[in-house]
N, CA, C, O and CB atoms as a CASP TS submission, in Angstrom:
PFRMAT TS
TARGET T0000
AUTHOR 0000-0000-0000
METHOD Language model
MODEL 1
PARENT N/A
ATOM      1  N   MET     1       1.301  -1.438  -0.225  1.00  0.00           N
ATOM      2  CA  MET     1       0.020   0.365  -0.094  1.00  0.00           C
ATOM      3  C   MET     1       0.952   0.793   0.131  1.00  0.00           C
ATOM      4  O   MET     1       1.875   0.378   0.833  1.00  0.00           O
ATOM      5  CB  MET     1      -1.415   0.919   1.158  1.00  0.00           C
ATOM      6  N   SER     2       0.740   2.378  -0.882  1.00  0.00           N
ATOM      7  CA  SER     2       1.421   3.866  -0.806  1.00  0.00           C
ATOM      8  C   SER     2       0.872   4.606   0.186  1.00  0.00           C
ATOM      9  O   SER     2      -0.325   4.754   0.433  1.00  0.00           O
ATOM     10  CB  SER     2       1.278   4.728  -2.068  1.00  0.00           C
ATOM     11  N   LYS     3       2.320   5.310   1.040  1.00  0.00           N
ATOM     12  CA  LYS     3       2.358   6.293   1.825  1.00  0.00           C
ATOM     13  C   LYS     3       0.976   6.944   1.604  1.00  0.00           C
ATOM     14  O   LYS     3       0.279   7.163   2.595  1.00  0.00           O
ATOM     15  CB  LYS     3       3.551   7.127   1.585  1.00  0.00           C
ATOM     16  N   GLY     4       0.457   7.323   0.161  1.00  0.00           N
ATOM     17  CA  GLY     4      -0.449   8.022   0.753  1.00  0.00           C
ATOM     18  C   GLY     4      -2.040   7.910   0.329  1.00  0.00           C
ATOM     19  O   GLY     4      -2.969   8.535  -0.184  1.00  0.00           O
ATOM     20  N   LEU     5      -1.662   6.644   0.927  1.00  0.00           N
ATOM     21  CA  LEU     5      -3.321   6.132   1.847  1.00  0.00           C
ATOM     22  C   LEU     5      -2.787   5.987   2.705  1.00  0.00           C
ATOM     23  O   LEU     5      -2.599   4.788   2.500  1.00  0.00           O
ATOM     24  CB  LEU     5      -4.375   4.802   1.606  1.00  0.00           C
ATOM     25  N   MET     6      -2.043   6.251   4.105  1.00  0.00           N
ATOM     26  CA  MET     6      -2.263   5.121   5.287  1.00  0.00           C
ATOM     27  C   MET     6      -3.035   6.736   5.758  1.00  0.00           C
ATOM     28  O   MET     6      -3.115   7.804   5.152  1.00  0.00           O
ATOM     29  CB  MET     6      -0.547   4.076   6.419  1.00  0.00           C
ATOM     30  N   GLY     7      -3.417   6.381   6.833  1.00  0.00           N
ATOM     31  CA  GLY     7      -4.388   7.260   7.164  1.00  0.00           C
ATOM     32  C   GLY     7      -5.446   8.073   6.977  1.00  0.00           C
ATOM     33  O   GLY     7      -5.872   9.053   7.588  1.00  0.00           O
ATOM     34  N   ASP     8      -5.952   7.206   5.565  1.00  0.00           N
ATOM     35  CA  ASP     8      -7.031   7.796   5.008  1.00  0.00           C
ATOM     36  C   ASP     8      -8.140   6.436   5.092  1.00  0.00           C
ATOM     37  O   ASP     8      -7.557   5.357   4.994  1.00  0.00           O
ATOM     38  CB  ASP     8      -6.631   8.453   3.411  1.00  0.00           C
ATOM     39  N   PRO     9      -9.512   6.357   5.244  1.00  0.00           N
ATOM     40  CA  PRO     9     -10.037   5.673   5.223  1.00  0.00           C
ATOM     41  C   PRO     9     -10.492   5.383   3.613  1.00  0.00           C
ATOM     42  O   PRO     9     -11.390   4.560   3.790  1.00  0.00           O
ATOM     43  CB  PRO     9     -10.728   5.927   6.173  1.00  0.00           C
ATOM     44  N   ALA    10     -10.416   5.533   2.494  1.00  0.00           N
ATOM     45  CA  ALA    10     -10.869   5.298   0.717  1.00  0.00           C
ATOM     46  C   ALA    10      -9.695   4.204   0.857  1.00  0.00           C
ATOM     47  O   ALA    10      -9.757   3.398  -0.071  1.00  0.00           O
ATOM     48  CB  ALA    10     -10.609   6.934  -0.817  1.00  0.00           C
ATOM     49  N   ALA    11      -8.517   3.920   1.865  1.00  0.00           N
ATOM     50  CA  ALA    11      -7.745   2.407   2.326  1.00  0.00           C
ATOM     51  C   ALA    11      -8.739   1.177   2.368  1.00  0.00           C
ATOM     52  O   ALA    11      -8.449   0.120   1.808  1.00  0.00           O
ATOM     53  CB  ALA    11      -7.062   2.499   3.994  1.00  0.00           C
ATOM     54  N   VAL    12     -10.141   1.394   3.183  1.00  0.00           N
ATOM     55  CA  VAL    12     -10.199   0.906   3.505  1.00  0.00           C
ATOM     56  C   VAL    12     -11.626  -0.616   2.843  1.00  0.00           C
ATOM     57  O   VAL    12     -12.472  -1.235   3.489  1.00  0.00           O
ATOM     58  CB  VAL    12      -9.933   1.742   4.400  1.00  0.00           C
ATOM     59  N   PRO    13     -11.261  -0.662   1.414  1.00  0.00           N
ATOM     60  CA  PRO    13     -12.559  -1.239  -0.049  1.00  0.00           C
ATOM     61  C   PRO    13     -10.646  -2.051  -0.284  1.00  0.00           C
ATOM     62  O   PRO    13     -10.927  -3.072  -0.911  1.00  0.00           O
ATOM     63  CB  PRO    13     -13.718   0.682  -2.011  1.00  0.00           C
ATOM     64  N   HIS    14      -9.345  -2.064  -0.131  1.00  0.00           N
ATOM     65  CA  HIS    14      -7.922  -2.095  -0.627  1.00  0.00           C
ATOM     66  C   HIS    14      -7.461  -3.152   0.672  1.00  0.00           C
ATOM     67  O   HIS    14      -6.449  -3.808   0.425  1.00  0.00           O
ATOM     68  CB  HIS    14      -7.034  -0.331  -0.745  1.00  0.00           C
ATOM     69  N   LEU    15      -8.072  -3.377   1.980  1.00  0.00           N
ATOM     70  CA  LEU    15      -7.831  -3.576   3.069  1.00  0.00           C
ATOM     71  C   LEU    15      -8.909  -5.138   2.852  1.00  0.00           C
ATOM     72  O   LEU    15      -8.641  -6.292   3.186  1.00  0.00           O
ATOM     73  CB  LEU    15      -8.128  -2.190   4.148  1.00  0.00           C
ATOM     74  N   LEU    16      -9.953  -4.677   2.285  1.00  0.00           N
ATOM     75  CA  LEU    16     -10.559  -5.943   2.988  1.00  0.00           C
ATOM     76  C   LEU    16     -10.653  -7.504   2.363  1.00  0.00           C
ATOM     77  O   LEU    16     -11.037  -8.487   2.996  1.00  0.00           O
ATOM     78  CB  LEU    16     -11.951  -5.560   3.244  1.00  0.00           C
ATOM     79  N   PRO    17     -10.170  -7.480   0.852  1.00  0.00           N
ATOM     80  CA  PRO    17      -9.090  -8.671  -0.007  1.00  0.00           C
ATOM     81  C   PRO    17      -8.038  -8.548   0.965  1.00  0.00           C
ATOM     82  O   PRO    17      -7.589  -9.660   1.246  1.00  0.00           O
ATOM     83  CB  PRO    17      -8.433  -8.276  -1.827  1.00  0.00           C
ATOM     84  N   TRP    18      -7.721  -8.016   1.314  1.00  0.00           N
ATOM     85  CA  TRP    18      -6.144  -8.678   2.136  1.00  0.00           C
ATOM     86  C   TRP    18      -6.448  -9.119   3.374  1.00  0.00           C
ATOM     87  O   TRP    18      -5.622  -9.926   3.799  1.00  0.00           O
ATOM     88  CB  TRP    18      -4.817  -7.532   2.457  1.00  0.00           C
ATOM     89  N   LEU    19      -7.275  -8.893   4.047  1.00  0.00           N
ATOM     90  CA  LEU    19      -8.264  -9.628   5.427  1.00  0.00           C
ATOM     91  C   LEU    19      -8.327 -11.022   5.505  1.00  0.00           C
ATOM     92  O   LEU    19      -7.790 -11.927   6.145  1.00  0.00           O
ATOM     93  CB  LEU    19      -9.879  -9.287   5.392  1.00  0.00           C
ATOM     94  N   ALA    20      -9.437 -10.834   4.353  1.00  0.00           N
ATOM     95  CA  ALA    20      -9.782 -12.144   4.035  1.00  0.00           C
ATOM     96  C   ALA    20      -9.027 -13.586   3.351  1.00  0.00           C
ATOM     97  O   ALA    20      -9.472 -14.733   3.374  1.00  0.00           O
ATOM     98  CB  ALA    20     -10.641 -11.831   3.358  1.00  0.00           C
ATOM     99  N   GLU    21      -6.970 -12.789   2.389  1.00  0.00           N
ATOM    100  CA  GLU    21      -6.299 -13.718   1.709  1.00  0.00           C
ATOM    101  C   GLU    21      -5.527 -13.770   3.180  1.00  0.00           C
ATOM    102  O   GLU    21      -5.483 -14.914   3.633  1.00  0.00           O
ATOM    103  CB  GLU    21      -5.519 -13.337   0.130  1.00  0.00           C
ATOM    104  N   SER    22      -5.075 -13.027   3.790  1.00  0.00           N
ATOM    105  CA  SER    22      -3.908 -12.777   4.319  1.00  0.00           C
ATOM    106  C   SER    22      -3.580 -14.478   5.154  1.00  0.00           C
ATOM    107  O   SER    22      -4.362 -15.341   5.554  1.00  0.00           O
ATOM    108  CB  SER    22      -4.069 -11.250   5.372  1.00  0.00           C
ATOM    109  N   SER    23      -2.621 -14.424   5.152  1.00  0.00           N
ATOM    110  CA  SER    23      -1.516 -15.637   5.871  1.00  0.00           C
ATOM    111  C   SER    23      -2.378 -15.067   7.643  1.00  0.00           C
ATOM    112  O   SER    23      -2.858 -13.999   8.025  1.00  0.00           O
ATOM    113  CB  SER    23       1.070 -15.132   5.564  1.00  0.00           C
ATOM    114  N   GLU    24      -2.174 -16.658   8.396  1.00  0.00           N
ATOM    115  CA  GLU    24      -2.861 -16.358   9.952  1.00  0.00           C
ATOM    116  C   GLU    24      -1.854 -15.442  11.091  1.00  0.00           C
ATOM    117  O   GLU    24      -2.190 -15.247  12.259  1.00  0.00           O
ATOM    118  CB  GLU    24      -3.164 -18.051  10.763  1.00  0.00           C
ATOM    119  N   GLU    25      -0.171 -14.789  10.280  1.00  0.00           N
ATOM    120  CA  GLU    25       0.830 -13.673  10.692  1.00  0.00           C
ATOM    121  C   GLU    25       0.060 -13.035  10.637  1.00  0.00           C
ATOM    122  O   GLU    25      -0.699 -12.957  11.603  1.00  0.00           O
ATOM    123  CB  GLU    25       2.003 -13.231  10.083  1.00  0.00           C
ATOM    124  N   ARG    26      -0.179 -12.151   9.350  1.00  0.00           N
ATOM    125  CA  ARG    26      -0.816 -10.743   8.568  1.00  0.00           C
ATOM    126  C   ARG    26      -1.950 -11.083   8.839  1.00  0.00           C
ATOM    127  O   ARG    26      -2.446 -11.489   7.788  1.00  0.00           O
ATOM    128  CB  ARG    26      -0.633 -10.376   6.921  1.00  0.00           C
ATOM    129  N   VAL    27      -2.685 -11.158   9.671  1.00  0.00           N
ATOM    130  CA  VAL    27      -4.067 -10.873   9.684  1.00  0.00           C
ATOM    131  C   VAL    27      -4.024 -10.034  11.177  1.00  0.00           C
ATOM    132  O   VAL    27      -4.771  -9.058  11.239  1.00  0.00           O
ATOM    133  CB  VAL    27      -5.116 -12.365   9.567  1.00  0.00           C
ATOM    134  N   TYR    28      -3.656 -10.177  11.714  1.00  0.00           N
ATOM    135  CA  TYR    28      -4.060  -9.038  13.410  1.00  0.00           C
ATOM    136  C   TYR    28      -3.361  -7.509  12.504  1.00  0.00           C
ATOM    137  O   TYR    28      -3.897  -6.412  12.664  1.00  0.00           O
ATOM    138  CB  TYR    28      -2.557  -9.695  15.688  1.00  0.00           C
ATOM    139  N   ASP    29      -1.938  -7.720  11.444  1.00  0.00           N
ATOM    140  CA  ASP    29      -1.722  -6.416  10.888  1.00  0.00           C
ATOM    141  C   ASP    29      -2.827  -6.113   9.869  1.00  0.00           C
ATOM    142  O   ASP    29      -2.676  -4.892   9.839  1.00  0.00           O
ATOM    143  CB  ASP    29      -0.325  -6.327  10.244  1.00  0.00           C
ATOM    144  N   VAL    30      -3.272  -6.219   9.491  1.00  0.00           N
ATOM    145  CA  VAL    30      -4.711  -5.814   8.409  1.00  0.00           C
ATOM    146  C   VAL    30      -5.563  -5.667   9.146  1.00  0.00           C
ATOM    147  O   VAL    30      -5.545  -4.498   9.532  1.00  0.00           O
ATOM    148  CB  VAL    30      -5.335  -6.820   7.318  1.00  0.00           C
ATOM    149  N   HIS    31      -6.457  -6.301   9.649  1.00  0.00           N
ATOM    150  CA  HIS    31      -7.125  -6.434  10.795  1.00  0.00           C
ATOM    151  C   HIS    31      -6.876  -4.760  11.746  1.00  0.00           C
ATOM    152  O   HIS    31      -7.711  -3.856  11.750  1.00  0.00           O
ATOM    153  CB  HIS    31      -6.448  -7.952  11.564  1.00  0.00           C
ATOM    154  N   HIS    32      -5.562  -4.723  12.455  1.00  0.00           N
ATOM    155  CA  HIS    32      -5.175  -3.594  13.503  1.00  0.00           C
ATOM    156  C   HIS    32      -5.310  -1.852  11.904  1.00  0.00           C
ATOM    157  O   HIS    32      -5.897  -0.771  11.942  1.00  0.00           O
ATOM    158  CB  HIS    32      -2.768  -4.173  14.482  1.00  0.00           C
ATOM    159  N   ALA    33      -4.849  -2.202  11.339  1.00  0.00           N
ATOM    160  CA  ALA    33      -5.141  -1.201  10.610  1.00  0.00           C
ATOM    161  C   ALA    33      -6.080  -0.888   9.945  1.00  0.00           C
ATOM    162  O   ALA    33      -5.998   0.194   9.364  1.00  0.00           O
ATOM    163  CB  ALA    33      -4.544  -1.088  10.062  1.00  0.00           C
ATOM    164  N   LEU    34      -7.417  -1.774   9.764  1.00  0.00           N
ATOM    165  CA  LEU    34      -9.023  -1.473   9.344  1.00  0.00           C
ATOM    166  C   LEU    34      -9.543   0.025  10.596  1.00  0.00           C
ATOM    167  O   LEU    34     -10.230   1.046  10.620  1.00  0.00           O
ATOM    168  CB  LEU    34     -10.242  -3.411   9.738  1.00  0.00           C
ATOM    169  N   VAL    35      -8.695  -0.748  11.403  1.00  0.00           N
ATOM    170  CA  VAL    35      -9.374  -0.492  13.284  1.00  0.00           C
ATOM    171  C   VAL    35      -8.936   1.165  13.337  1.00  0.00           C
ATOM    172  O   VAL    35      -9.495   2.201  13.698  1.00  0.00           O
ATOM    173  CB  VAL    35      -8.188  -1.743  15.045  1.00  0.00           C
ATOM    174  N   ARG    36      -7.366   0.732  12.656  1.00  0.00           N
ATOM    175  CA  ARG    36      -7.146   2.643  12.503  1.00  0.00           C
ATOM    176  C   ARG    36      -7.581   3.347  11.842  1.00  0.00           C
ATOM    177  O   ARG    36      -7.828   4.497  12.206  1.00  0.00           O
ATOM    178  CB  ARG    36      -6.112   3.224  12.199  1.00  0.00           C
ATOM    179  N   LEU    37      -7.772   3.001  10.904  1.00  0.00           N
ATOM    180  CA  LEU    37      -8.393   4.134   9.545  1.00  0.00           C
ATOM    181  C   LEU    37     -10.063   4.118   9.922  1.00  0.00           C
ATOM    182  O   LEU    37     -10.762   5.112   9.727  1.00  0.00           O
ATOM    183  CB  LEU    37      -8.079   3.328   7.460  1.00  0.00           C
ATOM    184  N   THR    38     -10.573   2.902  10.464  1.00  0.00           N
ATOM    185  CA  THR    38     -12.264   3.433  10.442  1.00  0.00           C
ATOM    186  C   THR    38     -12.488   3.110  12.116  1.00  0.00           C
ATOM    187  O   THR    38     -13.512   2.585  12.555  1.00  0.00           O
ATOM    188  CB  THR    38     -13.617   2.257   9.136  1.00  0.00           C
ATOM    189  N   GLY    39     -11.258   3.554  13.000  1.00  0.00           N
ATOM    190  CA  GLY    39     -11.987   3.898  14.674  1.00  0.00           C
ATOM    191  C   GLY    39     -13.148   2.253  14.807  1.00  0.00           C
ATOM    192  O   GLY    39     -13.749   1.586  15.648  1.00  0.00           O
ATOM    193  N   ARG    40     -12.989   2.283  13.968  1.00  0.00           N
ATOM    194  CA  ARG    40     -14.302   0.463  14.978  1.00  0.00           C
ATOM    195  C   ARG    40     -13.176  -1.238  14.713  1.00  0.00           C
ATOM    196  O   ARG    40     -12.367  -1.904  14.066  1.00  0.00           O
ATOM    197  CB  ARG    40     -16.939  -0.110  13.200  1.00  0.00           C
ATOM    198  N   ASP    41     -14.407  -0.971  16.307  1.00  0.00           N
ATOM    199  CA  ASP    41     -13.130  -2.878  15.836  1.00  0.00           C
ATOM    200  C   ASP    41     -14.149  -4.497  15.837  1.00  0.00           C
ATOM    201  O   ASP    41     -14.812  -5.088  16.689  1.00  0.00           O
ATOM    202  CB  ASP    41     -11.410  -3.365  17.906  1.00  0.00           C
ATOM    203  N   ALA    42     -13.867  -4.692  14.656  1.00  0.00           N
ATOM    204  CA  ALA    42     -15.418  -5.490  14.883  1.00  0.00           C
ATOM    205  C   ALA    42     -15.528  -7.018  15.925  1.00  0.00           C
ATOM    206  O   ALA    42     -16.493  -7.772  15.799  1.00  0.00           O
ATOM    207  CB  ALA    42     -15.956  -6.044  13.119  1.00  0.00           C
ATOM    208  N   LEU    43     -14.700  -7.225  16.660  1.00  0.00           N
ATOM    209  CA  LEU    43     -14.559  -7.477  17.112  1.00  0.00           C
ATOM    210  C   LEU    43     -14.858  -7.004  19.075  1.00  0.00           C
ATOM    211  O   LEU    43     -14.879  -7.748  20.055  1.00  0.00           O
ATOM    212  CB  LEU    43     -13.904  -7.635  16.313  1.00  0.00           C
ATOM    213  N   ARG    44     -15.018  -5.697  18.981  1.00  0.00           N
ATOM    214  CA  ARG    44     -15.460  -4.977  19.636  1.00  0.00           C
ATOM    215  C   ARG    44     -16.551  -4.260  18.912  1.00  0.00           C
ATOM    216  O   ARG    44     -16.396  -3.128  18.454  1.00  0.00           O
ATOM    217  CB  ARG    44     -14.544  -4.352  20.126  1.00  0.00           C
ATOM    218  N   PRO    45     -17.845  -5.060  18.804  1.00  0.00           N
ATOM    219  CA  PRO    45     -19.304  -4.621  18.413  1.00  0.00           C
ATOM    220  C   PRO    45     -19.749  -3.720  19.419  1.00  0.00           C
ATOM    221  O   PRO    45     -19.803  -3.930  20.631  1.00  0.00           O
ATOM    222  CB  PRO    45     -20.354  -5.815  18.299  1.00  0.00           C
ATOM    223  N   ASP    46     -20.224  -2.173  18.469  1.00  0.00           N
ATOM    224  CA  ASP    46     -20.935  -1.321  18.894  1.00  0.00           C
ATOM    225  C   ASP    46     -21.483  -1.688  20.294  1.00  0.00           C
ATOM    226  O   ASP    46     -21.043  -2.680  20.874  1.00  0.00           O
ATOM    227  CB  ASP    46     -21.827  -1.083  17.955  1.00  0.00           C
ATOM    228  N   GLY    47     -22.515  -0.840  20.891  1.00  0.00           N
ATOM    229  CA  GLY    47     -23.600  -1.245  21.569  1.00  0.00           C
ATOM    230  C   GLY    47     -24.074  -2.464  22.098  1.00  0.00           C
ATOM    231  O   GLY    47     -25.200  -2.495  22.595  1.00  0.00           O
ATOM    232  N   ALA    48     -22.851  -4.208  22.028  1.00  0.00           N
ATOM    233  CA  ALA    48     -22.885  -5.000  21.861  1.00  0.00           C
ATOM    234  C   ALA    48     -22.738  -5.470  23.179  1.00  0.00           C
ATOM    235  O   ALA    48     -21.531  -5.480  23.421  1.00  0.00           O
ATOM    236  CB  ALA    48     -22.330  -5.207  20.977  1.00  0.00           C
ATOM    237  N   SER    49     -23.593  -5.991  24.457  1.00  0.00           N
ATOM    238  CA  SER    49     -23.025  -5.919  25.592  1.00  0.00           C
ATOM    239  C   SER    49     -23.603  -7.990  25.988  1.00  0.00           C
ATOM    240  O   SER    49     -24.425  -8.699  25.407  1.00  0.00           O
ATOM    241  CB  SER    49     -23.775  -4.245  26.684  1.00  0.00           C
ATOM    242  N   GLY    50     -22.787  -8.244  27.058  1.00  0.00           N
ATOM    243  CA  GLY    50     -23.631  -9.462  27.589  1.00  0.00           C
ATOM    244  C   GLY    50     -23.641 -10.667  26.263  1.00  0.00           C
ATOM    245  O   GLY    50     -22.720 -10.793  25.457  1.00  0.00           O
ATOM    246  N   ALA    51     -24.933 -11.498  26.279  1.00  0.00           N
ATOM    247  CA  ALA    51     -24.521 -12.572  25.443  1.00  0.00           C
ATOM    248  C   ALA    51     -24.430 -11.838  23.904  1.00  0.00           C
ATOM    249  O   ALA    51     -23.805 -12.361  22.982  1.00  0.00           O
ATOM    250  CB  ALA    51     -25.656 -13.905  25.567  1.00  0.00           C
ATOM    251  N   ALA    52     -25.153 -10.546  23.778  1.00  0.00           N
ATOM    252  CA  ALA    52     -25.134  -9.808  21.900  1.00  0.00           C
ATOM    253  C   ALA    52     -23.909 -10.184  22.408  1.00  0.00           C
ATOM    254  O   ALA    52     -23.829 -11.391  22.180  1.00  0.00           O
ATOM    255  CB  ALA    52     -25.592  -7.839  21.090  1.00  0.00           C
ATOM    256  N   TYR    53     -22.908  -9.812  22.974  1.00  0.00           N
ATOM    257  CA  TYR    53     -21.214  -8.978  22.739  1.00  0.00           C
ATOM    258  C   TYR    53     -20.580 -10.511  22.807  1.00  0.00           C
ATOM    259  O   TYR    53     -21.690 -10.679  22.302  1.00  0.00           O
ATOM    260  CB  TYR    53     -20.418  -7.522  24.390  1.00  0.00           C
ATOM    261  N   VAL    54     -20.189 -11.276  22.873  1.00  0.00           N
ATOM    262  CA  VAL    54     -19.816 -12.347  22.678  1.00  0.00           C
ATOM    263  C   VAL    54     -20.989 -13.198  21.768  1.00  0.00           C
ATOM    264  O   VAL    54     -20.456 -14.288  21.563  1.00  0.00           O
ATOM    265  CB  VAL    54     -19.439 -12.826  23.975  1.00  0.00           C
ATOM    266  N   ALA    55     -22.263 -13.202  21.166  1.00  0.00           N
ATOM    267  CA  ALA    55     -22.068 -13.766  19.683  1.00  0.00           C
ATOM    268  C   ALA    55     -21.318 -12.931  18.808  1.00  0.00           C
ATOM    269  O   ALA    55     -20.530 -13.595  18.134  1.00  0.00           O
ATOM    270  CB  ALA    55     -23.371 -13.988  18.972  1.00  0.00           C
ATOM    271  N   ALA    56     -21.275 -11.360  18.517  1.00  0.00           N
ATOM    272  CA  ALA    56     -21.004 -10.813  17.950  1.00  0.00           C
ATOM    273  C   ALA    56     -19.157 -11.326  17.591  1.00  0.00           C
ATOM    274  O   ALA    56     -18.753 -11.332  16.428  1.00  0.00           O
ATOM    275  CB  ALA    56     -21.564  -9.672  18.491  1.00  0.00           C
ATOM    276  N   VAL    57     -18.340 -11.671  18.638  1.00  0.00           N
ATOM    277  CA  VAL    57     -17.220 -11.892  18.148  1.00  0.00           C
ATOM    278  C   VAL    57     -16.864 -13.041  18.244  1.00  0.00           C
ATOM    279  O   VAL    57     -15.677 -13.337  18.104  1.00  0.00           O
ATOM    280  CB  VAL    57     -16.437 -11.232  18.521  1.00  0.00           C
ATOM    281  N   ARG    58     -17.943 -14.078  18.540  1.00  0.00           N
ATOM    282  CA  ARG    58     -17.768 -15.387  17.879  1.00  0.00           C
ATOM    283  C   ARG    58     -17.856 -15.301  16.412  1.00  0.00           C
ATOM    284  O   ARG    58     -17.295 -15.986  15.557  1.00  0.00           O
ATOM    285  CB  ARG    58     -18.774 -16.361  18.355  1.00  0.00           C
ATOM    286  N   ALA    59     -18.722 -14.261  16.291  1.00  0.00           N
ATOM    287  CA  ALA    59     -18.633 -14.565  14.610  1.00  0.00           C
ATOM    288  C   ALA    59     -18.256 -14.181  13.113  1.00  0.00           C
ATOM    289  O   ALA    59     -18.489 -14.349  11.915  1.00  0.00           O
ATOM    290  CB  ALA    59     -19.429 -14.653  14.377  1.00  0.00           C
ATOM    291  N   ALA    60     -17.216 -13.301  14.445  1.00  0.00           N
ATOM    292  CA  ALA    60     -16.977 -12.184  13.914  1.00  0.00           C
ATOM    293  C   ALA    60     -15.255 -13.179  13.423  1.00  0.00           C
ATOM    294  O   ALA    60     -14.376 -12.610  12.775  1.00  0.00           O
ATOM    295  CB  ALA    60     -17.144 -10.548  15.138  1.00  0.00           C
TER
END
């Protein structure tokens, strides 16, 4: 990815295929980049708590 995309949420569509296709070692890095770019963490769903949180994390 070029430096021009760093910090730009427009990079998200380019990272999604990487997330799906990356080796286990790279998934953390790609996920971390997506969290930093979007401010949202798929493993910590907005507004979910208790059983809903557990279900969302397991689904992610």
